[in-house]
Structure formats: C-alpha cells, structure tokens
N, C-alpha and C positions, 0 to 999 in steps of 0.2 A: 019535075017532081022528084024529090029525093028517094033514094033507095035506103031503107032502114033495115038493118040486120041486128037481131038481139039473140043472146044466148044466156043461159043461167051461169052465174059465176059465183063460186063459193066465197072467195074473198079477193080483193084487189091485190095485185102483186106489190111487193116492196120495191124500193128503188134498186136495191142490190140484185133482186131477181130480174128486174127489167134490164139492168146492165148486162147480166150474164146472158140473157136471151138475145139481146141486141148483138152482143159479141159473136154469137153463133151464126148470125145472119149478116155479118159485115156491116152493121149499122152502128154509127158512132153517136154517143150521147154527150152533149155539152151542157152541163148544168149540175144540179144537185138534187137532193131529196125533196126540194120544194118546187122547183121549176127549172125549165131549160128547153133545149131543142135537140133534135135528132136528125141524122141524115146519112145517106149512103155516101161513102167516101169519094166517089167519082162525080165531081160537080158538072161534068159535061153530060152525064147521063144519069141523073138522080132517080134511083128506083123508088126512093121514099125520102121525104123531108117533112119537118113539122115542128110543133112545139107541144109541151105538156106542162101540167101543173098538178101538184098534189094538194088536196084540201086537208085541213087539219084533222079530219076523221079518217084519212087514208084513201079517200076516193081520188081517182085520177081522171083528168079530162084534157083534151087538146084538139089540135087541128093537124091535118096532114095533106100532103099532095105528093104526086109521083107520076111516073110514066109507065103505063101498062097498055100497050096498043093505043096510046094517046094519053091525054091528061086525065088523072083521077084525083079528086080532092073531096075532102069532107071533114068530119069531126068524129071523136070517139069519147066514150065515157065508161069507166070501170068502177062499179060500186059493189058493195057486198050484196050478192044476190043477182047481179045483172051486168052484162057487158053489152054495149051498144055501139054500133058504127053507123054513121049517117053519111052517105055519099051524095054530095050535092052536084058534083061534076063528074061525068063519066065519058069514056071514049065513045065517039059516035058509032063506030062499027061494032062495039061490044054489046050484044043483046042483054037487056036488063036481067032476064031470067038466069043467064049464064053468070053474070056478075054476082047476082044475089046468092046463087048456090055455091059459087066458089068462095065468096067471103064467108058464108055460113060454115063451110067446112073448116076453113082456116081459123075462124073465131071459136068454133067448137073445140078444136085441138088446143088452142091457146087457153081457153077456160078450163080444160081438163088438167092443166098444170097447176091450178090454184084452187084446190078444194077447200071447203070450209074447215076451220080448225076446231 
C-alpha cells in the first residue's frame, strides 16, 4: 500500500528555483525547463535519483528512487495549490508512521519556499 503525503503549495517552483535548491543539497540536474533527470553525484551510493517533467502550465511531476535505510521509490507532483509525494517502495525496517511524518516535515519546509504570488 503506498504512502501518500500532501501539503498545500502556493505555486510550483520554476526550473531556476529547482536548480538552486538542488545545488544546496548536492543534487545534480541534467535537463532543462521541460524535462530531465536528477541524481546525487556519488553513483555508488545514490541518495536520490529520478526524472522530472514540466507541464505547459508549470506543473511538475516525476519519479524518484534512493537509499534511506534501504530502497525508497515513488513519484511526486507539484501543482498550484498542492504538492504530493507517493511512496510505492519503502525500506522494510522503516515504520510507515515515521516515514510519513518525516516526509511531511520535509515537504512542508519545501512548500513554504514557494508561496502563491
């Protein structure tokens, strides 16, 4: 059963804003303002990797995977008014409640950076 975390989002971030945020977390983006991929620079121990696409209206969606006490994988979507992360694969030893609350805190912090204009 997937873990779904949503938070209010004023507006989706722009590509330039995502690039700046990724740089602060040692995540590299390969692509442009329409689509691409992202990854942590150490291929032996990827903290995160995935792909993204911008829709014509500015919405962003994509898939991700990473290593956090085991494999973590899912999808994300950022639209005006809502950010959503769906985790389809989680580490066996990580309790769902801990995962959900941790992701909720991080997503809330992310969303606060992009208020409505």
